[in-house]
PyMOL Python script that loads the backbone (N, CA, C, O; Angstrom):
from pymol import cmd

cmd.read_pdbstr("""\
ATOM      1  N   UNK A   1       0.881  -1.176   0.021  1.00  0.00           N
ATOM      2  CA  UNK A   1       0.021  -0.021   0.011  1.00  0.00           C
ATOM      3  C   UNK A   1       0.859   1.277   0.002  1.00  0.00           C
ATOM      4  O   UNK A   1       1.678   1.522   0.888  1.00  0.00           O
ATOM      5  N   UNK A   2       0.618   2.086  -1.031  1.00  0.00           N
ATOM      6  CA  UNK A   2       1.479   3.329  -1.037  1.00  0.00           C
ATOM      7  C   UNK A   2       0.894   4.345  -0.116  1.00  0.00           C
ATOM      8  O   UNK A   2      -0.324   4.523  -0.119  1.00  0.00           O
ATOM      9  N   UNK A   3       1.700   5.039   0.691  1.00  0.00           N
ATOM     10  CA  UNK A   3       1.187   6.114   1.635  1.00  0.00           C
ATOM     11  C   UNK A   3       2.006   7.310   1.395  1.00  0.00           C
ATOM     12  O   UNK A   3       3.126   7.194   0.898  1.00  0.00           O
ATOM     13  N   UNK A   4       1.478   8.541   1.741  1.00  0.00           N
ATOM     14  CA  UNK A   4       2.185   9.755   1.667  1.00  0.00           C
ATOM     15  C   UNK A   4       3.415   9.677   2.533  1.00  0.00           C
ATOM     16  O   UNK A   4       3.428   9.003   3.562  1.00  0.00           O
ATOM     17  N   UNK A   5       4.499  10.409   2.087  1.00  0.00           N
ATOM     18  CA  UNK A   5       5.733  10.394   2.785  1.00  0.00           C
ATOM     19  C   UNK A   5       6.229  11.807   2.817  1.00  0.00           C
ATOM     20  O   UNK A   5       5.748  12.659   2.071  1.00  0.00           O
ATOM     21  N   UNK A   6       7.263  12.084   3.741  1.00  0.00           N
ATOM     22  CA  UNK A   6       7.879  13.315   3.798  1.00  0.00           C
ATOM     23  C   UNK A   6       8.728  13.550   2.496  1.00  0.00           C
ATOM     24  O   UNK A   6       9.365  12.622   1.997  1.00  0.00           O
ATOM     25  N   UNK A   7       8.721  14.822   1.958  1.00  0.00           N
ATOM     26  CA  UNK A   7       9.568  15.100   0.822  1.00  0.00           C
ATOM     27  C   UNK A   7      11.041  14.781   1.089  1.00  0.00           C
ATOM     28  O   UNK A   7      11.576  15.094   2.153  1.00  0.00           O
ATOM     29  N   UNK A   8      11.660  14.176   0.137  1.00  0.00           N
ATOM     30  CA  UNK A   8      13.077  13.709   0.179  1.00  0.00           C
ATOM     31  C   UNK A   8      14.114  14.841   0.370  1.00  0.00           C
ATOM     32  O   UNK A   8      15.252  14.581   0.761  1.00  0.00           O
ATOM     33  N   UNK A   9      13.701  16.125   0.086  1.00  0.00           N
ATOM     34  CA  UNK A   9      14.550  17.220   0.356  1.00  0.00           C
ATOM     35  C   UNK A   9      14.766  17.357   1.890  1.00  0.00           C
ATOM     36  O   UNK A   9      13.805  17.371   2.659  1.00  0.00           O
ATOM     37  N   UNK A  10      16.055  17.458   2.316  1.00  0.00           N
ATOM     38  CA  UNK A  10      16.294  17.449   3.829  1.00  0.00           C
ATOM     39  C   UNK A  10      15.741  18.684   4.481  1.00  0.00           C
ATOM     40  O   UNK A  10      15.418  18.601   5.666  1.00  0.00           O
ATOM     41  N   UNK A  11      15.590  19.875   3.811  1.00  0.00           N
ATOM     42  CA  UNK A  11      15.072  21.071   4.454  1.00  0.00           C
ATOM     43  C   UNK A  11      13.534  21.278   4.258  1.00  0.00           C
ATOM     44  O   UNK A  11      12.963  22.295   4.653  1.00  0.00           O
ATOM     45  N   UNK A  12      12.935  20.301   3.658  1.00  0.00           N
ATOM     46  CA  UNK A  12      11.482  20.475   3.349  1.00  0.00           C
ATOM     47  C   UNK A  12      10.668  19.642   4.423  1.00  0.00           C
ATOM     48  O   UNK A  12      11.097  18.592   4.902  1.00  0.00           O
ATOM     49  N   UNK A  13       9.450  20.215   4.754  1.00  0.00           N
ATOM     50  CA  UNK A  13       8.583  19.630   5.613  1.00  0.00           C
ATOM     51  C   UNK A  13       7.328  19.141   5.025  1.00  0.00           C
ATOM     52  O   UNK A  13       6.436  18.652   5.718  1.00  0.00           O
ATOM     53  N   UNK A  14       7.251  19.277   3.696  1.00  0.00           N
ATOM     54  CA  UNK A  14       5.999  18.933   3.028  1.00  0.00           C
ATOM     55  C   UNK A  14       5.798  17.412   2.873  1.00  0.00           C
ATOM     56  O   UNK A  14       6.751  16.634   2.892  1.00  0.00           O
ATOM     57  N   UNK A  15       4.474  17.008   2.713  1.00  0.00           N
ATOM     58  CA  UNK A  15       4.160  15.645   2.497  1.00  0.00           C
ATOM     59  C   UNK A  15       3.952  15.380   1.025  1.00  0.00           C
ATOM     60  O   UNK A  15       3.320  16.183   0.339  1.00  0.00           O
ATOM     61  N   UNK A  16       4.455  14.301   0.535  1.00  0.00           N
ATOM     62  CA  UNK A  16       4.383  13.844  -0.876  1.00  0.00           C
ATOM     63  C   UNK A  16       3.399  12.720  -1.092  1.00  0.00           C
ATOM     64  O   UNK A  16       3.491  11.670  -0.456  1.00  0.00           O
ATOM     65  N   UNK A  17       2.457  12.938  -1.987  1.00  0.00           N
ATOM     66  CA  UNK A  17       1.577  11.883  -2.210  1.00  0.00           C
ATOM     67  C   UNK A  17       2.192  10.846  -3.220  1.00  0.00           C
ATOM     68  O   UNK A  17       2.997  11.206  -4.079  1.00  0.00           O
ATOM     69  N   UNK A  18       1.786   9.565  -3.083  1.00  0.00           N
ATOM     70  CA  UNK A  18       2.425   8.513  -3.940  1.00  0.00           C
ATOM     71  C   UNK A  18       2.386   8.794  -5.485  1.00  0.00           C
ATOM     72  O   UNK A  18       3.178   8.238  -6.246  1.00  0.00           O
ATOM     73  N   UNK A  19       1.476   9.640  -5.896  1.00  0.00           N
ATOM     74  CA  UNK A  19       1.361   9.776  -7.411  1.00  0.00           C
ATOM     75  C   UNK A  19       1.948  11.118  -7.877  1.00  0.00           C
ATOM     76  O   UNK A  19       1.599  11.618  -8.947  1.00  0.00           O
ATOM     77  N   UNK A  20       2.876  11.715  -7.032  1.00  0.00           N
ATOM     78  CA  UNK A  20       3.477  12.981  -7.231  1.00  0.00           C
ATOM     79  C   UNK A  20       4.261  13.010  -8.615  1.00  0.00           C
ATOM     80  O   UNK A  20       4.997  12.080  -8.944  1.00  0.00           O
ATOM     81  N   UNK A  21       4.058  14.126  -9.400  1.00  0.00           N
ATOM     82  CA  UNK A  21       4.793  14.202 -10.680  1.00  0.00           C
ATOM     83  C   UNK A  21       6.333  14.402 -10.499  1.00  0.00           C
ATOM     84  O   UNK A  21       7.113  14.348 -11.450  1.00  0.00           O
ATOM     85  N   UNK A  22       6.712  14.636  -9.208  1.00  0.00           N
ATOM     86  CA  UNK A  22       8.100  14.923  -8.964  1.00  0.00           C
ATOM     87  C   UNK A  22       8.770  13.714  -8.199  1.00  0.00           C
ATOM     88  O   UNK A  22       9.862  13.818  -7.640  1.00  0.00           O
ATOM     89  N   UNK A  23       8.063  12.633  -8.223  1.00  0.00           N
ATOM     90  CA  UNK A  23       8.686  11.441  -7.542  1.00  0.00           C
ATOM     91  C   UNK A  23       8.605  11.504  -6.095  1.00  0.00           C
ATOM     92  O   UNK A  23       7.528  11.578  -5.505  1.00  0.00           O
ATOM     93  N   UNK A  24       9.814  11.475  -5.476  1.00  0.00           N
ATOM     94  CA  UNK A  24       9.788  11.475  -3.923  1.00  0.00           C
ATOM     95  C   UNK A  24       9.943  12.965  -3.388  1.00  0.00           C
ATOM     96  O   UNK A  24      10.143  13.180  -2.193  1.00  0.00           O
ATOM     97  N   UNK A  25       9.846  13.927  -4.277  1.00  0.00           N
ATOM     98  CA  UNK A  25       9.862  15.403  -3.931  1.00  0.00           C
ATOM     99  C   UNK A  25       8.457  15.947  -4.046  1.00  0.00           C
ATOM    100  O   UNK A  25       7.584  15.404  -4.724  1.00  0.00           O
ATOM    101  N   UNK A  26       8.282  17.128  -3.295  1.00  0.00           N
ATOM    102  CA  UNK A  26       6.953  17.745  -3.428  1.00  0.00           C
ATOM    103  C   UNK A  26       6.842  18.797  -4.548  1.00  0.00           C
ATOM    104  O   UNK A  26       5.731  19.172  -4.923  1.00  0.00           O
ATOM    105  N   UNK A  27       7.925  19.256  -5.060  1.00  0.00           N
ATOM    106  CA  UNK A  27       7.930  20.249  -6.081  1.00  0.00           C
ATOM    107  C   UNK A  27       9.157  20.156  -7.001  1.00  0.00           C
ATOM    108  O   UNK A  27      10.110  19.417  -6.754  1.00  0.00           O
ATOM    109  N   UNK A  28       9.077  20.897  -8.002  1.00  0.00           N
ATOM    110  CA  UNK A  28      10.315  20.962  -8.980  1.00  0.00           C
ATOM    111  C   UNK A  28      11.464  21.637  -8.313  1.00  0.00           C
ATOM    112  O   UNK A  28      12.607  21.283  -8.603  1.00  0.00           O
ATOM    113  N   UNK A  29      11.245  22.603  -7.422  1.00  0.00           N
ATOM    114  CA  UNK A  29      12.318  23.198  -6.601  1.00  0.00           C
ATOM    115  C   UNK A  29      13.021  22.139  -5.792  1.00  0.00           C
ATOM    116  O   UNK A  29      14.241  21.996  -5.865  1.00  0.00           O
ATOM    117  N   UNK A  30      12.281  21.424  -5.049  1.00  0.00           N
ATOM    118  CA  UNK A  30      12.948  20.386  -4.133  1.00  0.00           C
ATOM    119  C   UNK A  30      13.629  19.280  -4.977  1.00  0.00           C
ATOM    120  O   UNK A  30      14.667  18.755  -4.575  1.00  0.00           O
ATOM    121  N   UNK A  31      13.057  18.932  -6.122  1.00  0.00           N
ATOM    122  CA  UNK A  31      13.716  17.940  -6.967  1.00  0.00           C
ATOM    123  C   UNK A  31      15.021  18.404  -7.586  1.00  0.00           C
ATOM    124  O   UNK A  31      15.966  17.625  -7.707  1.00  0.00           O
ATOM    125  N   UNK A  32      15.079  19.670  -7.978  1.00  0.00           N
ATOM    126  CA  UNK A  32      16.423  20.335  -8.454  1.00  0.00           C
ATOM    127  C   UNK A  32      17.274  20.499  -7.359  1.00  0.00           C
ATOM    128  O   UNK A  32      18.463  20.257  -7.565  1.00  0.00           O
ATOM    129  N   UNK A  33      16.881  20.910  -6.072  1.00  0.00           N
ATOM    130  CA  UNK A  33      17.766  21.131  -4.973  1.00  0.00           C
ATOM    131  C   UNK A  33      18.330  19.764  -4.445  1.00  0.00           C
ATOM    132  O   UNK A  33      19.404  19.729  -3.846  1.00  0.00           O
ATOM    133  N   UNK A  34      17.646  18.739  -4.659  1.00  0.00           N
ATOM    134  CA  UNK A  34      18.079  17.380  -4.246  1.00  0.00           C
ATOM    135  C   UNK A  34      18.660  17.352  -2.819  1.00  0.00           C
ATOM    136  O   UNK A  34      17.873  17.653  -1.922  1.00  0.00           O
ATOM    137  N   UNK A  35      19.842  17.055  -2.502  1.00  0.00           N
ATOM    138  CA  UNK A  35      20.481  16.920  -1.216  1.00  0.00           C
ATOM    139  C   UNK A  35      21.119  18.139  -0.772  1.00  0.00           C
ATOM    140  O   UNK A  35      21.793  18.114   0.259  1.00  0.00           O
ATOM    141  N   UNK A  36      20.967  19.307  -1.504  1.00  0.00           N
ATOM    142  CA  UNK A  36      21.600  20.543  -1.125  1.00  0.00           C
ATOM    143  C   UNK A  36      20.945  20.989   0.236  1.00  0.00           C
ATOM    144  O   UNK A  36      19.734  20.910   0.442  1.00  0.00           O
ATOM    145  N   UNK A  37      21.836  21.451   1.121  1.00  0.00           N
ATOM    146  CA  UNK A  37      21.374  21.860   2.387  1.00  0.00           C
ATOM    147  C   UNK A  37      20.900  23.367   2.208  1.00  0.00           C
ATOM    148  O   UNK A  37      21.661  24.201   1.717  1.00  0.00           O
ATOM    149  N   UNK A  38      19.702  23.661   2.596  1.00  0.00           N
ATOM    150  CA  UNK A  38      19.098  24.978   2.598  1.00  0.00           C
ATOM    151  C   UNK A  38      18.668  25.338   3.972  1.00  0.00           C
ATOM    152  O   UNK A  38      18.121  24.502   4.691  1.00  0.00           O
ATOM    153  N   UNK A  39      18.905  26.607   4.378  1.00  0.00           N
ATOM    154  CA  UNK A  39      18.311  27.055   5.706  1.00  0.00           C
ATOM    155  C   UNK A  39      16.779  27.086   5.737  1.00  0.00           C
ATOM    156  O   UNK A  39      16.152  26.760   6.745  1.00  0.00           O
ATOM    157  N   UNK A  40      16.212  27.478   4.625  1.00  0.00           N
ATOM    158  CA  UNK A  40      14.807  27.504   4.504  1.00  0.00           C
ATOM    159  C   UNK A  40      14.388  26.919   3.191  1.00  0.00           C
ATOM    160  O   UNK A  40      14.992  27.305   2.190  1.00  0.00           O
ATOM    161  N   UNK A  41      13.464  26.069   3.074  1.00  0.00           N
ATOM    162  CA  UNK A  41      13.070  25.409   1.790  1.00  0.00           C
ATOM    163  C   UNK A  41      12.359  26.471   0.960  1.00  0.00           C
ATOM    164  O   UNK A  41      11.572  27.276   1.456  1.00  0.00           O
ATOM    165  N   UNK A  42      12.676  26.428  -0.314  1.00  0.00           N
ATOM    166  CA  UNK A  42      12.051  27.446  -1.252  1.00  0.00           C
ATOM    167  C   UNK A  42      10.953  26.905  -2.073  1.00  0.00           C
ATOM    168  O   UNK A  42      10.638  27.509  -3.098  1.00  0.00           O
ATOM    169  N   UNK A  43      10.333  25.815  -1.719  1.00  0.00           N
ATOM    170  CA  UNK A  43       9.310  25.375  -2.455  1.00  0.00           C
ATOM    171  C   UNK A  43       7.945  26.108  -2.447  1.00  0.00           C
ATOM    172  O   UNK A  43       7.048  25.827  -3.241  1.00  0.00           O
ATOM    173  N   UNK A  44       7.846  27.081  -1.482  1.00  0.00           N
ATOM    174  CA  UNK A  44       6.739  28.012  -1.415  1.00  0.00           C
ATOM    175  C   UNK A  44       5.377  27.303  -0.996  1.00  0.00           C
ATOM    176  O   UNK A  44       4.335  27.946  -1.126  1.00  0.00           O
ATOM    177  N   UNK A  45       5.342  26.016  -0.501  1.00  0.00           N
ATOM    178  CA  UNK A  45       4.169  25.464   0.003  1.00  0.00           C
ATOM    179  C   UNK A  45       3.961  25.892   1.447  1.00  0.00           C
ATOM    180  O   UNK A  45       4.923  26.193   2.155  1.00  0.00           O
ATOM    181  N   UNK A  46       2.673  25.921   1.897  1.00  0.00           N
ATOM    182  CA  UNK A  46       2.350  26.432   3.246  1.00  0.00           C
ATOM    183  C   UNK A  46       3.146  25.773   4.349  1.00  0.00           C
ATOM    184  O   UNK A  46       3.501  26.407   5.342  1.00  0.00           O
ATOM    185  N   UNK A  47       3.427  24.471   4.163  1.00  0.00           N
ATOM    186  CA  UNK A  47       4.057  23.657   5.221  1.00  0.00           C
ATOM    187  C   UNK A  47       5.534  24.147   5.493  1.00  0.00           C
ATOM    188  O   UNK A  47       6.084  23.910   6.569  1.00  0.00           O
ATOM    189  N   UNK A  48       6.140  24.827   4.491  1.00  0.00           N
ATOM    190  CA  UNK A  48       7.474  25.351   4.621  1.00  0.00           C
ATOM    191  C   UNK A  48       7.659  26.723   4.832  1.00  0.00           C
ATOM    192  O   UNK A  48       8.794  27.171   5.002  1.00  0.00           O
ATOM    193  N   UNK A  49       6.570  27.508   4.841  1.00  0.00           N
ATOM    194  CA  UNK A  49       6.663  29.008   5.070  1.00  0.00           C
ATOM    195  C   UNK A  49       6.863  29.336   6.476  1.00  0.00           C
ATOM    196  O   UNK A  49       6.958  30.511   6.829  1.00  0.00           O
TER     197      UNK A  49
END
""", "prot")
cmd.dss("prot")
cmd.show_as("cartoon", "prot")
cmd.util.cbc("prot")
cmd.orient("prot")
């Protein structure tokens, strides 16, 4: 059973649904940032503001 998981970007607190177009990330920003350490996530979702 697929369940929602935390975004794979270390600085992000968003939840990712199993059918996300960005795979294990919540947004294109997080996918491009990958494992880069950011002080604040720049995905602009409410969970990270």
